[in-house]
C-alpha positions as CSV (number, residue, x, y, z in Angstrom):
1,M,-16.8,-6.9,16.1
2,K,-18.3,-10.3,16.4
3,T,-16.3,-13.3,15.1
4,E,-17.0,-16.9,14.7
5,T,-14.4,-19.3,16.2
6,L,-13.8,-22.7,14.6
7,E,-11.8,-25.3,16.4
8,I,-9.3,-26.3,13.7
9,E,-5.6,-26.8,14.0
10,N,-3.7,-24.4,11.7
11,P,0.0,-23.5,12.1
12,L,-0.6,-20.0,10.5
13,T,-2.8,-18.9,13.4
14,N,-0.2,-19.5,16.1
15,A,-2.8,-21.5,18.1
16,G,-5.2,-24.3,17.9
17,T,-8.1,-22.2,16.6
18,V,-9.0,-20.5,13.4
19,V,-11.0,-17.3,13.9
20,A,-13.3,-16.4,11.0
21,R,-13.3,-12.6,10.8
22,A,-15.3,-10.1,8.9
23,E,-14.3,-9.8,5.2
24,Y,-16.0,-6.5,4.7
25,I,-16.2,-3.4,7.0
26,E,-18.5,-0.5,6.4
27,V,-16.7,2.8,6.7
28,E,-19.7,5.0,5.8
29,P,-23.2,4.3,4.7
30,N,-23.2,2.2,1.5
31,V,-19.3,2.0,1.4
32,R,-17.7,-1.3,2.5
33,L,-14.1,-2.1,2.2
34,H,-12.7,-5.6,1.6
35,I,-10.4,-6.7,4.4
36,T,-8.0,-9.6,4.7
37,D,-7.5,-10.3,8.5
38,G,-5.7,-13.3,10.0
39,G,-3.3,-14.4,12.7
40,K,-2.5,-13.1,16.1
41,G,0.3,-11.0,17.6
42,R,1.3,-7.5,16.7
43,P,-0.8,-6.2,13.8
44,V,0.7,-5.3,10.4
45,V,-1.7,-3.2,8.4
46,L,-1.0,-3.4,4.7
47,I,-2.2,-0.6,2.3
48,H,-1.9,-1.4,-1.4
49,G,-0.8,0.7,-4.4
50,W,-2.6,2.0,-7.5
51,P,-4.5,0.4,-9.1
52,L,-4.2,-2.9,-7.1
53,S,-5.9,-4.3,-4.0
54,D,-5.1,-6.1,-0.8
55,E,-4.7,-9.2,-3.0
56,M,-1.3,-7.9,-4.1
57,F,0.1,-9.0,-0.7
58,E,-0.6,-12.7,-1.3
59,Y,3.1,-13.6,-1.0
60,Q,3.5,-11.6,2.2
61,Y,0.5,-13.0,4.2
62,G,1.9,-16.5,4.7
63,D,5.3,-15.4,6.0
64,L,3.9,-12.7,8.3
65,L,1.4,-15.2,9.8
66,K,4.1,-17.8,10.3
67,A,6.2,-15.1,12.1
68,G,3.5,-14.8,14.7
69,L,2.0,-11.5,13.5
70,R,-1.6,-10.4,12.8
71,V,-2.0,-9.2,9.2
72,V,-4.7,-6.8,8.1
73,G,-4.9,-6.0,4.4
74,I,-7.2,-3.1,3.5
75,T,-8.5,-2.6,0.0
76,L,-9.2,1.1,-0.6
77,R,-12.5,2.2,-1.8
78,G,-12.8,2.0,-5.6
79,F,-10.4,-0.9,-5.9
80,G,-10.5,-4.7,-5.9
81,K,-13.5,-6.2,-4.0
82,S,-14.3,-2.9,-2.1
83,D,-17.3,-0.8,-3.0
84,K,-16.8,1.7,-5.7
85,P,-18.7,4.9,-5.0
86,Y,-18.5,8.1,-7.0
87,G,-17.1,11.0,-5.0
88,S,-13.8,12.1,-3.6
89,Y,-10.7,9.9,-3.8
90,D,-8.1,12.2,-2.3
91,Y,-5.7,10.9,0.4
92,D,-7.7,12.4,3.2
93,V,-10.7,10.2,2.3
94,H,-8.6,7.1,2.2
95,A,-6.9,7.9,5.5
96,A,-10.3,8.4,7.1
97,D,-11.4,5.0,5.8
98,I,-8.3,3.4,7.3
99,K,-9.1,5.0,10.6
100,S,-12.6,3.7,10.5
101,V,-11.4,0.1,9.8
102,L,-8.8,0.2,12.6
103,N,-11.3,1.7,15.0
104,K,-13.8,-1.1,14.3
105,L,-11.1,-3.8,14.6
106,E,-9.8,-2.2,17.8
107,I,-6.3,-2.3,16.4
108,E,-3.4,-1.0,18.6
109,D,0.4,-0.8,18.3
110,A,0.2,-1.6,14.6
111,V,2.9,-1.4,11.9
112,L,1.3,0.6,9.1
113,V,2.7,-0.4,5.7
114,G,2.1,1.7,2.6
115,F,3.1,0.6,-0.9
116,S,3.3,3.0,-3.8
117,M,0.2,5.2,-3.5
118,G,-0.4,3.5,-0.2
119,G,2.7,5.3,1.0
120,P,1.4,8.9,0.9
121,I,-1.9,7.7,2.2
122,A,-0.1,6.1,5.2
123,I,1.8,9.4,5.7
124,K,-1.5,11.3,5.7
125,Y,-2.9,8.9,8.2
126,V,-0.1,9.1,10.8
127,I,0.2,12.9,10.6
128,K,-3.5,13.5,10.6
129,D,-4.3,11.3,13.6
130,D,-1.0,11.5,15.5
131,G,-0.4,7.9,14.9
132,A,-3.7,6.6,16.4
133,H,-3.6,2.8,16.4
134,V,-0.1,2.8,14.9
135,S,3.3,2.8,16.4
136,S,5.6,2.4,13.4
137,L,5.5,3.1,9.7
138,V,6.8,1.3,6.6
139,L,7.0,3.1,3.2
140,C,7.8,0.7,0.3
141,G,8.2,1.9,-3.2
142,A,6.2,4.9,-1.9
143,A,4.9,7.7,-4.2
144,A,6.1,10.3,-1.7
145,P,6.7,13.0,-0.8
146,S,5.5,14.0,-4.3
147,W,5.0,11.8,-7.3
148,T,5.5,14.7,-9.7
149,Q,8.0,17.4,-10.4
150,C,7.8,21.1,-9.7
151,D,10.2,24.0,-9.8
152,D,12.0,23.0,-6.6
153,F,11.4,19.3,-6.9
154,P,13.0,17.8,-10.0
155,Y,12.3,14.1,-9.2
156,N,10.1,11.5,-10.8
157,L,7.4,12.3,-13.4
158,P,6.4,15.7,-15.0
159,K,2.8,16.5,-14.4
160,S,2.2,16.5,-18.1
161,A,3.0,12.7,-18.2
162,V,0.3,12.1,-15.5
163,D,-2.2,14.1,-17.5
164,E,-1.5,11.7,-20.4
165,L,-2.1,8.7,-18.1
166,I,-5.4,10.2,-16.9
167,A,-6.6,10.7,-20.5
168,L,-5.6,7.2,-21.4
169,N,-7.5,5.8,-18.4
170,Y,-10.8,7.2,-19.9
171,K,-10.0,6.2,-23.4
172,D,-8.4,2.7,-23.1
173,R,-7.8,1.6,-19.5
174,P,-6.5,-1.9,-20.4
175,M,-3.8,-0.2,-22.4
176,L,-2.9,2.0,-19.5
177,L,-2.5,-1.1,-17.3
178,N,-0.6,-2.9,-19.9
179,N,1.8,0.0,-20.3
180,F,2.4,0.1,-16.5
181,S,3.0,-3.6,-16.4
182,K,6.0,-3.1,-18.8
183,I,7.7,-0.8,-16.2
184,F,6.4,-2.3,-13.0
185,S,9.6,-4.4,-12.4
186,A,13.3,-3.9,-13.1
187,T,12.9,-5.6,-16.5
188,E,9.8,-6.6,-18.5
189,N,10.7,-10.3,-17.8
190,A,11.5,-10.0,-14.1
191,L,8.1,-11.5,-13.2
192,S,6.5,-14.6,-14.6
193,E,3.8,-14.4,-17.2
194,G,1.3,-15.8,-14.7
195,I,2.2,-13.2,-12.1
196,G,1.8,-10.5,-14.7
197,K,-1.6,-11.7,-15.7
198,W,-2.7,-11.9,-12.1
199,L,-1.6,-8.3,-11.4
200,F,-3.4,-7.2,-14.6
201,G,-6.6,-8.8,-13.4
202,I,-6.4,-7.1,-10.1
203,G,-5.9,-3.8,-11.8
204,L,-8.9,-4.3,-14.1
205,S,-11.1,-4.9,-11.0
206,A,-10.7,-1.3,-10.0
207,S,-13.3,1.2,-11.2
208,S,-12.3,3.6,-14.0
209,F,-13.4,6.5,-11.9
210,A,-11.3,5.6,-8.9
211,T,-8.3,4.8,-11.2
212,G,-8.5,8.3,-12.7
213,E,-9.3,10.2,-9.6
214,C,-6.4,8.6,-7.7
215,L,-4.1,9.6,-10.6
216,V,-5.2,13.2,-9.9
217,A,-4.3,12.8,-6.2
218,L,-0.9,11.3,-7.2
219,R,-0.3,14.2,-9.6
220,D,-1.3,17.0,-7.3
221,T,-0.4,16.0,-3.7
222,D,2.9,17.3,-2.2
223,L,3.7,16.1,1.3
224,R,7.2,17.6,1.7
225,N,6.1,19.8,4.5
226,D,4.5,16.9,6.3
227,L,7.5,14.6,6.5
228,P,9.1,16.3,9.5
229,K,5.8,15.8,11.4
230,I,6.2,12.0,11.3
231,T,7.5,11.0,14.8
232,L,7.1,7.2,14.4
233,P,10.1,4.9,13.6
234,T,10.0,4.6,9.8
235,L,11.4,2.0,7.5
236,I,11.8,3.0,3.9
237,M,12.1,0.0,1.4
238,H,12.7,1.0,-2.2
239,G,13.9,-0.7,-5.4
240,K,17.0,0.9,-6.9
241,K,15.7,0.2,-10.4
242,D,12.2,1.6,-9.8
243,K,10.8,3.3,-12.9
244,I,7.4,4.3,-11.4
245,C,8.7,5.9,-8.1
246,S,12.3,6.6,-8.6
247,F,14.9,5.8,-5.9
248,D,15.4,9.6,-5.6
249,L,12.1,9.6,-3.7
250,A,13.5,7.3,-1.1
251,G,16.3,9.7,-0.5
252,Q,13.8,12.6,-0.2
253,M,11.8,10.7,2.4
254,K,14.9,9.7,4.4
255,A,16.0,13.4,4.4
256,G,12.5,14.6,5.6
257,I,11.5,11.9,8.2
258,P,13.5,12.3,11.4
259,N,13.5,8.7,12.6
260,S,13.8,6.8,9.3
261,T,16.0,4.1,7.8
262,I,16.4,3.1,4.1
263,V,16.8,-0.5,3.0
264,A,17.6,-0.5,-0.8
265,F,16.6,-3.4,-3.0
266,E,19.4,-3.5,-5.5
267,K,17.7,-6.0,-8.0
268,S,14.2,-4.6,-7.9
269,G,12.0,-2.2,-9.8
270,H,8.7,-1.0,-8.4
271,S,7.6,-4.6,-7.6
272,L,10.1,-5.2,-4.9
273,F,7.6,-7.2,-2.9
274,L,7.6,-9.8,-5.8
275,E,11.1,-9.4,-7.2
276,E,12.9,-9.8,-3.9
277,T,10.1,-11.4,-1.9
278,E,12.2,-13.2,0.7
279,K,14.2,-10.0,1.5
280,F,11.1,-7.9,1.6
281,N,9.3,-10.2,4.0
282,K,12.3,-10.7,6.3
283,E,12.9,-6.9,6.6
284,L,9.2,-6.3,7.3
285,I,9.1,-9.1,9.9
286,R,12.4,-7.8,11.5
287,F,11.0,-4.3,11.7
288,A,7.7,-5.5,13.2
289,G,9.6,-7.3,15.9
290,K,11.2,-4.1,17.2
């Protein structure tokens, strides 16, 4: 991929040059994904959660760059500044899009980080392509192995609750986002008003269709049988007070993934990357340095 090099001193690039890189990558005809790509060193690939975008990692990018890492944030189709086609939004589609981006950027030895819905998408990626381009995995607040309950999986949400979310998405999507904002953190006031409005704006930038279809994927996908197939070193970071992806899910992931470690965030809900930002960034940088 062609890049334009500008001779500018910048401490975040770990060198005396700033490389202007592509902000959009086409993954299939008429479908471009928005990419944040900066820095040098080992790549850390960040996959956002529902219904956000790569912009959610604003308070991770700076620390990762300063630590000498390359950061690649990928906005999934249907969200943020990426294209919003009608069609399938299951995890296989998103995993294929990620592979296309990493192929075109010629990424190798990456740390793949999946937050919330990005977690099961990252799992799909590493088991589908045997870890191509990726050598370790981070699952943070991940909606895995299943976001919903069934007879032998009594954790997190009943499927009927997700049905209600899907219906509300097509009736009053701003209300859906507002309701989620109230349970996004350990308490309603854990994040500042400004941060809350910022996240709300990111959520509104998603398409209604993608928002609804990804709720269907979250409701219906069960990856329990896939967890033992993960052979990569895996870090699980999860908030103890998470109301969207309960901490029980972290235990289920730890039990299923052979080479995995849990770091609990005692003070955090789902937004552990904002509630305990310093700890989150330090743990991610430490793991990427292994």
